[in-house]
N, C-alpha and C positions, 0 to 999 in steps of 0.2 A: 800258469798253475801255481798254486800256493804250495810251498815245500811242506812236506809232512811234518817235519820237526818244528818248523815255524808255526804251523797251525796248532800243534799240541802246546807249544809255549804260549801262544796267544790265548788258548782256552784256559790255561793256568792263570794268566794275567786277568782275564775276565772273571774267573772264579774268585781270585783275590779281591777284585773290585766289589763283587757281590758281598763278600765277607765284610768289607769296609762299610757298605751301605746298611746291612742288617745290624751290625754292631753299633754303629753311630746313631741309628734311628732310635734305639731303645737305651742308649748309653745313660741318659739322665736318671733312669729308674734306679740303678744301683748307686747313684751318686746324690740322690735327693737330700739325704741328711747332711751332705757337705755343701751342696749348692745353695740350699735355702738360707741357712744362717749367714753364709758368706756374702750373699747379695741382699740380705735383709728382707727375705720373702718367706711366706708360709710353704709348707711342703705341698699343699694342694696347688699353689701357684707354680711351684717348680714342676709339678706333674703336667702342667699345661705345655711344657716343652716337648713332651711326647704326643699329647693329644693334638696340639696345634699342628705338629709335623704331619700327622696322619690326615688331618682335615685338608691341609694344603695339597697333599698328594692326591686326594680324591677330587679336588676341584680342578687342578691344572693338568693332570696326567693326559687326558684325552685331547684337550685343546692344543697343548704343546706338542704332542705326538703328531697331530695333524699338521701343525704349522711347519714342523721340521721333517716332514715325510720325504722331501726331496734332497735333504742334506746328506752328503756322503757320510757313511757310518763311522769311519775311523775318526774324523775330526769331531763328529757329534758326540761319540762316547768319550773321547779324550777331553773335549771341552766340558762335558757334564762332570767328569771326574775332577777336572781342574777347579771348576766353580765350587763343587762339593768340598774339596780339600781346603780351598781358600776360606770358605764360610766356616768350616770346622776350626781352622786356625783363628779366625776372628772370635769364634765362640770361646776358645781357650783363653783369650786375653780380654774378654768382655769386662768392662768396668761397671756395668749395671745389668739388671735383669732385662731391661728393654733391648739393649744391644745383643744380649745372648739370645733372646727370643727372635729378634729380627734375623740374626745369623742363621738360626735353626730353620726359619721359614724359607730363607734363600736356599739353603741346602735342600729343603724338601721340594722346591720347584724342579730341581734336577733329578729327583728320585723317580718320578713318573716316567720321564723320557728314558732314563737309563734302563728301567725294567721293561719298558716297551720294546727296546731295541736289542738288548743284550742277548736274549735267547735266539731271535731270528738270525743275528749276526753269527753266533756260535755255530748253529746248525748249518749255515751256508758254507762253512769251511770243510765240511765232511760229507761223505756219501750219504744218500738218502736212507739207505737201509740200516744205519746206525744212529739215527737222529735221537731216538729215545735214550740211547746210552749217553749221547753227548749232553742232552738236557739233564740227565742224572748227574753226570760228572760236574757240570757247571753248578748244579744245586748243592754240591758239597760245600761250597763257600757259604751258602745260606745256612746250612745245617751247623757249620762250625761257629757261626756268630754267637748263638746262645750258649754253646757248650765251652767255647774257648774265649771268644772276644769279650763278651760281657763280664764273665768272672775275672779275667785278667785285668780288664779296664777298671773294674770295681776295686780290685786289690791294689792296683797302681794308684787309684784315687785316694785310697785309705793311707797309703804309704807316703805319697808325695803331693797330695792335694788333687782336687777334682780337675783342675786345669791341666795337670800332667796327662791325664787320660785323654783329653781332647787333643793335646799336642801330639800324642802318640798316634791317634787315628788320623790326624791331619798329615803327618809324615807318611803314614802307610798309604793314605789316599794319593799323595803326590807321587809316590813310587809307583803305584798302580797306574796312575795317569800316564807317566812316562813309558811304562811297559806296554800299555795299550797303544799309545801313539807309535811306538817303534815296531810292534809285532803284528798288528792287525793289517790285513791286505787293504789296499786302497780301491774300493769298489763303490759304485753308486747303488741306491736301493733297487733300481730297475735291473741290475745285473745279478742280484742275489737269488739263489734258488729258494731261500726261505721266505720270500716275499708273500707268497700265496699258499694257503693251506691246500694239501692234496685232495681233501674231501670236504669242500666248503658246504656248510649246512647250518643255516641260521637258527632253525628250531633247536637243534642239538647244542649249538653254541649258547643260546639264551638259557636253556635248561641247565647246562654245565655251570654257567655263572651263578644262577640261583642256588644250585647245590653247593657251590663254593662258599657263598655267603652264609648259608646254613651251617656248613661244616666248620668254617673258620670261627664263626660266632660261638658255636658250641665248644670247640676245642680251646679257643683263647679265653673264653670265660672260665674254663677249668684251670688252664695253665697259669693264668695271671695270679690266681689265688692258691696255687698248688702248695706253696710253702706253708700257708695257714692251715690247709687241709692236713698236711703231713704232721704238723705240730699238734693241732687240736683234735683231729680224728684218729690218726694212726698212732699218735703218741711218741713220735720220734723226738730225740733231743735236738736242740738247736744246732749243736756242734756237728750233727750228721747231715744237715741239709745240703751242704756243699757237695758231699759225696753222692747223695741221692739225686740231685739235679745233674750231676756229672753222668750218672748212669742213664738218666733219661736222655740227655743230649748225645752221649756217645752212641747209644743205640740208634738215635736218629741219623747220625752220620753213617753208621754201618748200613742201616736200612736204605738210605739214599744211594749208597754205592751199589748195593746188591740189586736194587730194583731196576737199575739200568740194564741188567742182563736179560730181562724179560719184557721190558716196556715196549720195545719195537714190535714184538709179536702179539702182545695182549694189552693194548693201550687202555681200552675201556675196562677190561677184566681186572687189571691192576688197580685202577681207581676204585672199583667196587669192593675188591677184596680189602684194600687198605682202609676204606671207610668202614667195612665190617669189623676189622680188627680194632679200629679206633673206638667204634661204638661199644664193642665188647669190653675194652679196657675201661672206658668211662663208666659204664654201668657196673662193671666189676668193682671199681673203686668205691662207688656208692654202696654196693652190697656188702663188700668184705673189707672196706678200707680201714676198719679198726684192727685188722690183723697185719702186723708188720711183715710177717713172712710172705703173705699174699700181695701186699701192696708193692713190694719191690719189683716183682716180675710184671705186674700190671702197669707200673710206671714206665718200665722199659718198653713194653709193647705200645703204650701210648706215644712215647717219644719216637719210636721207630716208625710207627704208622703215620703220624702226622707229618714228620719231615719228609718221608717218602711220598706222601700224598701230594705235597706241594709240587714235587717234580712230575708226578703222574698227571696232575691237572694241567700244569703248564704245557706238557707234551700234547695232551688231548685238545687243549684250547687251540694250539697252533695247527692241529690236524683239521679241525672243523671250522676254522676261522672263515666267516662268510665274506670278508674282504681281505685286507692285508694282515699279516701276522703281527706287525708292530701295533696296529690299532687293537687287535685282539688281545695282545699282551698288556696293552695299556688298560683295556677294560678289565682284565683279570687283576691288575694292580689296584684299580679302584675297588673292585669287589673284595679283594683281600683286606685292604685297609678299612673298608666299611665294616667287615666282619670283626676285625681287630678292635675297632672302637666300640662296636655294639657289644661284643663279648665282654670287654672290660667293664662297660657301663652296667650291663645286666648282671654280671657277676657281683659287682659292688652292691647293687640293689638286693640281690639274694643274700649276700653276706650279712647285710644289715637287718634283713627281715626274717629269713628262714634259716639262716645259719650256713656255715661253709659246707656241711656234708651234702646238701642237695645240689651244689653247683655241678659236680660230675654227672648227676642224674640229668640235670638240664642239658649239659653238653652231650651226653649219650643220646638223649631223645632227639636233639636237633640233628646229629649226624645220622641217626636212623631215618629221619625224614629225608635227609639228603640222599640216602641209598634208595629209598622208595621212589623218590622223584626221578633219579637217573634210570633205575631199573624199569620203573613203570613206563617211562617215556620210550625206552628201547623196545619193550614188549609191545606197546601200542603200535609202534612203527612196523614191527615185524608182522603184526596181524593185518596191517594195511595192505591193500592190493597194489598200491603204487610204491611200496617200499623198495628203496635201492639198497642192496646188501652192503654192509660195512665189513670189509675184509680184515679189519682190526690190525692193520699194519701200515706204517708210514710209507712202505715201499710200493703201495698201490699206485698205479700209473695215474698221474694227474689228468684232469680233463683236457683234451687236446685243444679245445677252443681257447683256453686261457693260457696255456703254456707254449703253444706252438709259436707264438709271436715273441717269446722271450729268448734272448741269446743264451748260449750254454753257461751253466753255473760254474763259478770258481769253486773247486773242491779238491780234496786230496784223498788218497787211498790210505786206509789204516789196516 
């Protein structure tokens, strides 16, 4: 039995590791104006440090997850974090753009495996009836990346040079690596209760991935250019941007924490409600974004709903995973990074042609399509004669034929 306190500490270590990955993935965005002249490159070339990272994740996530599926999870996660931290340290001392790009791509190869494994490992340490809450708690690290990690790293880069920001993240990565190595239980994949989803359903899984691509593409298209929107459409002063983005991010952290209280009881309902709130916020920004008084609460709702939505989708994906939850999580990572890259690219095209005001409209329409896709699929299943009811809870008893052969899961009571 894993001691309760050790499991809680292990969850905290994993959440810190997610913070490292999220912050470091987008770190060059806030440091573009420092990296480009220092290495003698244009800002667009420096931007490839983020785009290339996302592309590598999309390419290697599924193959590497499959190759490592029998590797014990503690050394796998600790090893991924160790390589990530080492590559980030190399980035800090890179003497050329080529070295920096190569180090970033090496770091990206560990990203897909990490995200495929971290959520199944976390839920395996706790009882089945609170797994939604555990997913939400682990996602706090994700939510803190944009609101705390990126601004602090950007500030540090401005004060001490862009290399200092990479050094800080490398150190944080090494500390997280050591904590994970010391605190995680030593179990093989076949021993973990989180290996197989309790309600495997391939059609639901595929529809959920498609909805994720639509939602992330729409949301990230808007969020990538939100500062431009706030300046040009809402008319805020440049000095207030930091506070406005902090409002957006802090509501995201609060929402992620709060959604854990209901995610176990209403997994699909939570996803649909959050998509609805995100859609309303995006369309609201398009409609009344010229009003400062109305923009602030809409920005808060957008941040809260999107950060919470990530936790909700992750939880639902592992529920309906048609095979193993690590492969399902790897597929979600690919879908998310695809949406991230597509949203940024389409947003850039809209900015150059139609103007920044229409970008939230584009985002809201895509999230609305995601709602229609998910809700329509569920309604069609309920009308079908062979529909198997979804009890909307992780605590549903797993199919006996798949779990009867598994040894008891390592877990703790909370």
